[in-house]
N, C-alpha and C positions, 0 to 999 in steps of 0.2 A: 504494500500500500504506500501511497505517496508519502515520502518523508519518514517512513517507519523503518528503523534499523534494529532488528532483534538478533542477537548473536546466537548461533546454533550451539547447543541443542535446546535453548530456552523455548523456542516455539513448540517443540515436541513435548517438553515437560508441561508447559502451560495447557496444551491441548489435552494431554492425558489427565491432568488434574481436573480440568474443567469437565471432562467426560465423567469422571468418577463423582464429582460434586453433583452434577445433574442426575446421575443414576441414583445416588444416595438420597437426594432430596425427594425424588419422585417415589422411591420405594418407601421412604418414611411417611409420605403422604398417602400411601395405600395404592399407588398406581400398579397395574399389572407388570409382571417381570418383563414381558416382551416389549411393552411400551417404554419402560425405563431404559432397557438396552437400546432400543431404536433411537431414543432421544440422545443418549450418550454417544452412540455411533454417528448419528447425524451431525452432532456438534463437531466431532472430530473431522468428519468429511468436509464440513464448511470451513473449519480452521486450517485445513490442509493448504489453503491458498497462501499461507504464510511461508511455506517451504519454497526455497529458491531453486531447487532441482527436482526432477520427477521422483527420485528415490526418497528425498526428504519429505515430499508430500505423501508418499506411501507410508513412511514411518509415522508421520503425524496422524494420519487417518487410521492406521491399523493399531496404534499403541493401546488405546482403551479396550477394544474388543479382545486383543490378545492377552492383555493383563487380566481382564475379566475372566477369560477362559482358564488361565493359569491359576487364578485364585480359587476356583471351584464354586464361587458364589452363584454362578448361573448354571449349576449342574442340571437343572430341570429344563434347560433350553434344548430343543431338538437340534440334531446335527445340521439340518438344512438352514437353521437360523443363523449360522455363522457365515452364510453367503451374503448376509445383509451388508457388512462393511464393503465388500467388493461391489455390490450393486450401487450403493450410495456413492462410492468413489467414481464409478463409471458414469453416474449422472452428472457429477461435477466436472469430470474430465472424460468426455466420450473418446473412443479409440482414435478417431481420425484427428482429434485435437492434439494428441500426443505426437503425431507425425510432424506437426508444425511447432508452435511454441505454446505449451499449455498455459503458462502465465508468466509473462515477462513484463512487470509493471514499468511504465515510463517514469524515470526519476523526476523529481520536482525540478523545474527550470531547465530541463534537458532540451527544450525546444526554443530557448531564448534566442531571439534574432531571426527566427524563421520567417515571420511576416515581412521583415525588412528585405530579405533576399528573395522571397517568393511572394510578392504582394498579390492580393486577391481583391476583387470588387466586393462591395457589400452584397450579401445574399449568395455568395459563392458556396458551392457544395463541397464540404470537406469530410472525407471518410476516414475513420480509424478502422482498418481491416484487421479484426482480431482484437477487440477493445478490452477484453478481460473485465477487470473491475472498474475501468473508466479513468485510470490515471492519465492515459494519453489524451482522452477527450477533454479532461480538465486543463491540461497544458495547451491543447489546441484552442480552447475557448479563450485562454489568456492572450494568445497570439492573434486570433481572429474573432474579436467580440461580436462582429456583425455577420458572421458566416452561418450557414445552415449546417449544423453538425450532424453527422450520421455515424452510427456505430454498428458493426457486425460482430457477433459472437456466437459460436456454435454451442457452447455449454449453456444450457438454459438456466441453471442456478446463477452462474456468473452474469448472464444477460439480465436477469431480474435485479441483481445487486447493482449492476452498472446503470441500469435505467433509473434506479432509486437515487444513486449518487449524482447522476448527470441528467437532471430533469429538463435541462434546456437543450438536450440532444434527442434525436430519434434513434433509439436503439432497438434492434431486432435480432432474433435468432436466425442465423444463416451461415452457410458454408461460404467463406470468403472467396474460394476458388470458383464456385458456381455462380456467385452473385455478379451482376452487371455493373462494371465500374464506369461505363461510358458517359454517364451524366455528371461525373465528379470533376471538380476543378483541381482537387488535390487529394491524393490517397496517401495516408500515413501507415507505415508498417513497422513493427518491431518484432521480427521473426528470427528464425535461426538462419545461419549462413546457407544451409542446404536448401532453404526455401526461396532464396533470392533470385535464382535463375527463373523459377516459376513466376515470381512476382513481376520481374522485369518483362518476361514474355507476355504476360497478361496485360500489363500496362501498355506495352507497345501495340498490342492488338486492339485494345478497347478505349484507351484514353484519347481524347481529341487533341489536336495541336495546341500547344500552350499550356496544357495541364501538367501537373507535377506528380511525380512519385517521390516520396520522402521516406528514407529508411534510417532508423537509429542504429548505429554501431556497425551494421553489416552493409557492404556495398553490393552493387549489382555486377557480377562478373561479365566482362566483355563490353561494358558500356562506360564511357567517360562521364563523370559527374558534371553537371552544369555548375554547381557550387558545392562547397563543403564548409560546414560549421564545426569548429573545434569546441566541444563542450567543456564545461568547467571540471568535470570528473575524468577527463581524458578520452571519452568516447568521441566519435565523429557522427555528425548528422549529414547524410548523403542526399543531395538534391538532384533530381533528374527531370528535365523538362522535355516534353514531347515536341518534336521528334528526337529520340535519343541519338546520341553520337557514339559510334563504335570507338572503343578504347584502342589507341595505337598498339600495334603488335608488341612493341618493345616494353609496353607497360602492362600487358595482359598477364 
């Protein structure tokens, strides 16, 4: 989340403790065992977004149910009930989302200077392709206060949270690779390096002349950036304006 820095393994410990607290409170209140377990597991799955890598997210989500199973407290739970943690994690991070970037939050102020180098008219359409919890949309709003902000996110729990955080943007659940980018004046991505070939190819095919593809940290192989911003934390913000220029062979 924007501006939040929690040292590992504190996110996992906080998640596990929270799961146990919710479980204990519900059982003390007379809730059924299955409902108390579901609440603890669901909380862990939701808090898994604090993990900075896929495996850390798995550890955060799985910690409470595994410790519960080891404790013997849920001995009456049927064997199939332990599939619940995997099901909830799959809801937060569908399989196709793991092929791209499950959750790479845009750091605060990472897009400083973008509007100066890629100016847009009021009402321009700006898309965050893979908006996660909305950190990128928040930064884009700072840069383009008069733009029409759009967000696409495949995970429906993240989409709901993003829409709640970014109420001045239109956020919908969609596959960023199947969605049509042609009406956008700027598309922002914070993906993995392996996804950038695909993003550049899609932008080349769909974006109209003058539109921008903006990528935080990872460049588009084979294309020369129109402009580059050096971020305060050492990352680079790569700006490509359609039509893209091929990168000279010596620099590829």
